[in-house]
N, C-alpha and C positions, 0 to 999 in steps of 0.2 A: 560758132554758127549764130546767125541773128535769130533771137527769139521770135521776132515777129514773122519772119519767114518760116521758121519751124512750126510755129502754130497754124499758119496759113496752109502749109502742105499737110499737116495732120488733118485739119478741118476739110480741105479739098478731097483727102483720101476716105473720109468717113462716108460710109454708104456705097463706096465704089468696089466693084468687084476686081479691079485693077485698071490702072490708067498708065499710059506711056509718059515717060519724063517729058518729052517734047510737048505733048498735049497739056500736061499739068503746067509746064513753064508759060505756055500761051494762056492757059485759063487764069494763072496768077499775074500775068504781065511782067514776068521775070525772065532773066537770062537762063538759058538751058544749063550752063555749067553751074550756076549757084544753085539751081534746084537739084541737079545731080549730087552736088556736094552735100546738101542737106539730107537728100534721100539715102545716100551712102552712110552718113553718120547715124540717121534713124535706123537703118538697117543693122550697123554694127552694134547698136544699143538694144536690138530685139524688138524694135517698135514696128518696123516696116520689113515686109518681106518682098523680094524680087522673084518673079515668075515669068521666064523668058524676057520679054522687053517691057514688061509692066511691073508696077509696083502697087502694093497694097498694105493696109494696116494688118497686122497679125491679129487674128480674132481674140487671142487671150488678152491683148492690150486694149481692145475697144473700150471696155469700161473702165480701165486704168485713165485712159486719155480723157474721157469725159468727166472723170472726177477731179482732174488737175485745175480746173478753172476756178 
């Protein structure tokens, strides 16, 4: 996965209570399939959770994500 896109997705999810993948892709100016791929990988790593049609950062990982920069 592209580290730049991964970081962009994480940054875009911060402060969101949930965002649809299509809206996130439009916000980032990227293709839906690339954003979905990143979201699924982040979900498998326990960083992101899917609720219905939206994705959000898991609360337990918010501070961890902030500390990785």
